[in-house]
N, C-alpha and C positions, 0 to 999 in steps of 0.2 A: 853476667853476660855469657851466653853460650858461644862456642866457636863459630857457629853459623849466624850469629846475630848480625843484622843489617841496619841497625839503628843509625840514622844519619845519612844513609846511602840513598841513591836515586836509581830506580829501575824503570825500564820501558819494555812492555811486552806487546808485540803485534799479535793480532788475533786473540787479544786478551779479554774479549767480552763474552766468550763462551768456551766450552770444551776444555782441552788440556791447557790452553793459554790462560783461561780464567783461573784454573786451579793453580797454575804457576804464579800468576799475579797475586792470588790470595795468600799463597805460602810466603812470598816475598814480603807482602804487607804485614803478615802476622809476625814476621821476624823483625819488623820495625822500619822497613824501607818505605820511602815515598815512591808510589807506583803510578805510572802512566799506562793506562790500558788503551789499546788502539783497535778499532773495528769500523766497519762501514756504517752500520746502523746506529744513529745517535741515541734513539730511545733504548735500544738494547745496551748500549754503553752506559747510559745513566743507571739502568737497573743493575748492571754488573758492579758499578762503582759503589752503589749503596749496599749491595750484598757483601762486597769485600770490606767496606768500612765497618759493617756490623761484626764481621768475623775478626778483623784486625784490632778493633777498639781504638782506632784513630781516624782522622779525616784526611790524611795525606794521600788520597787516591783520586786521580783525575782521569777523565776519558777524553780522547780525541777521536773525532769521526774522520777517517781518512781511508781512501782506497790505495793501499800500498802496492798494488800492481801497476800503478801509473806514476810517472815521474812527477806530475803535478801534485798528486797525493803525497808523495814522499817529501817533496819540497815544503808543502804546507805543514806536514807533520813535524819536520825538523825545525821549522820556524816557530811552531807552537812550543816545542820543548825548550828551545833557546830562550823564549820569553819567560818561561816558568822557572827554569833551573840554570845554574851556572856551571853544572858538572853532571856527568852521567856515569854511574858506577857499573850498571848492568844493562846490556841490550840483548833481549831475547827475541830473535826472529823466529816466531812460532807460526805465523799465518800459513795456511795451506789451502789449495784448491784442487779439484779433480773433475773438470768438465769432461763429459763423455765424448766430445768432439773437439777438434782443434778450433780454438777461437783466438782472436787477437784483442789486445787492449787498445785504448785510445791512442797509444803511441805506436801501434802496429807491431807489437811484440807478442809472441805466443804466450798465453796467459799463465800456464804453469811455470814456464821459465821465468816470467816476470815475477811471479809470487815467490818461487822457491830459490832462485839464484840471483836475479837482478836486484830485487828489493833488499835482501840482506847485504849485498855488495854496496849498493848505493846508499842505503841508510847508515851503514858503518862509516862510510866516507863523509857523508853530510854531517854526522854527529861526532866525527873524530876529534875536533877541538874540545868538545865537552868530555869525551872519554879520556882524553889526555890530561884533563884537569883533575880527574879522580886519582886517589893514591894508587889504586890497582884495579883498573876497569876490566870487565869481562864481556866479550861478545859470545853469545851462545846461539848457534844456528841448528835448527832441527832438520834431521833427515826423516825418513819414514818409508812406508811401503816395504818393498824388497829391493833395497839398493845394492850396488856392488857389481852390476853388469858393465859391459864395455861402454865407454863414452864415445859416441860417433861424432867427430868434428863436422861431418857433413849433414848432421841431423839435429843440431843443438836446439833448434826451434821447432822440431817436429815437422819440418817441411817435407821430408821424404817418407817418414813413417811415424804414425801416432799410436796405433795399436796393432797388434798382430796375434798370432797364436799364443805366444808367451811374452812378447814384448809389450811394455807399457811405457809411454812417455813420462808418466808420473814417476815410475821408478828411475827412469833415465835422468830426470831433472834432480831427483834426490841424490843420485851418485854425483851429479854435477855440483850440488850443494857441498858435498864432502870435498871435492877437488878445489872449489873456489875458497872454502874455509881454510884449507891447508895452505893455499897460496897467500891468503890474507894474513895468516899467522906469520908467514915468512916476511911479508912486508912490514909487519908490526914489530918484528924482532928488534930488540934494543930499546923498546918503549915499555911503559908500564901497562900496556893494553894487551890482553891475550884474546885469542879467538879459538874456540873449540866447537866441535859438532857432537850432537847427542842424538841417540835413537830413543824416541818416546815409547813408553809402553803402549801396547794396543789398547784402544778405548772405544767405547760406544759414543762417539763424538757427534755433534751436529753435522759436520762434514760427512762423516761415514754414513750417518742415517740418511742423508740426502743423496748419496752416491747411487746412481742407477746401475743395474746389472750391465748395461752396454758400455759402461766405463771400464770394465774389466777386460783383460786379454781373453780371447775366445776360449782358450783351454780351461780358464778358471770360472767361466760363467755358469756351468752346471752346479757348482757348489756355492756360488756367491750368495744366492738367497738364503741358504742355510746359515752362512756366516753372518749376514746382515740382519736377518730377522729372528734368529734363534740363539746362536752362540754369543754374539756381541751383547744383546740385552741381558742375557743370563749371567755372563761371566766377565764382561768388560765394562760394567757401568761405573765402577769406582775410579773416577778420573784422577783422584789424588795419587793413585799408584802410577797412572800413566804419566803424570807430571814430575815424578820424583827425579828422573835423570836431568831434566831441565833445572830443577831447583838445586840439585847436587852441583851441577856445573856452574851455577850462578853463585853459590854460597860456600861450598865446602873448602876448608883449608887444605884438603888433599890436593887441590888444583892450584894452589898459590904459585904463580909464576909459570904454570904449565900452559903451553900454547901449541896448537896444531894437533890436539889429541881427539880421539873418538871415544865416547862414553856410551855404553849400551843401556838397554832398558832396566838393567839391574845395577846401574851405577858402577860398572866395571870398565876399566880401560881396556880397549881392544885395538888391534891394528886396523888401520884403514884398509879397505880393499885395494888391490893392486891397480885397478883402473882409475881410482881417485888419486893415486900417487904418480900416475904416468905423466912425465913432464910435458909431453906434446898435448895431451888432453887438458892438463891444467892451463897451458898457454892458450889453447883455443877458447876455453871457457872464459879465462880472464880477459883476453883481447876483445871478445864479444861484449862482455860487461862494460869494459872501458868505452867501447864505441857507442853502445846503447845508452849509457848514462851521461855521455858528454853534454847533452843539453842542460843538465843541472850541475854536473861536476866540472865541466870544461876540460876533461881529460885527467887521467890518473897515471902516475909514474909506474913503470913496470915493477913487479915484485920478483 
């Protein structure tokens, strides 16, 4: 048995039917874990499951069709996991979206905040009883883009600014992911559940392939086609490399008992950027998540 062996463990990967999420799910299954992959498209999920089963050499891989940007989707997903498993060892919140214009979910929440911040927050709390039954559970939240800029408490849902010359709400929400994860780690202190944030390696993913140039800040648009159409297909197609930080955070004994950490694309511990550690910014993000998740969580105690 290797140090990273996951035999007997249970893992859930959102956005696990393609891209970096699928390679993360594959790696966990190959290490012996039972894996639940989550995606919106049922047929794509079934194809991903069969592919991962073939790679892993076992049948303990299942797909759940759910839209994790909605509270109803998160509720249904958590219910399905509870029916299949009595514990959860690894929760990887991998799903990402990047619409070019501000859009709202069925709950009236800006879609990128819903996917990158609210979904990981809500799903961790919905599944906390299962996580607490594992000997040492890990929550792994993915950042991405170019995070680290200031968090604007007056623009958490992109209501005042969505794109600009250099500003991108995508990057904004990814810094909020860091802030929320650090606060979640503080709330989980004293339990056997840890929460860390990782930066995935850049990859030629389905989301990136579908991203139009107008989704980029204005200053970056002249070079965006070169990156999307030339550099990414040539140099960033090996998504196993892009997934390695997620797999590391989910399995490595180096992170036993470590919570609130940030792991970069080369699996190195790095300091979180100052805006993600700002108490006022963390409080604003946390309070908004508490308020927006209340219909399914009924309120969360402060961290």
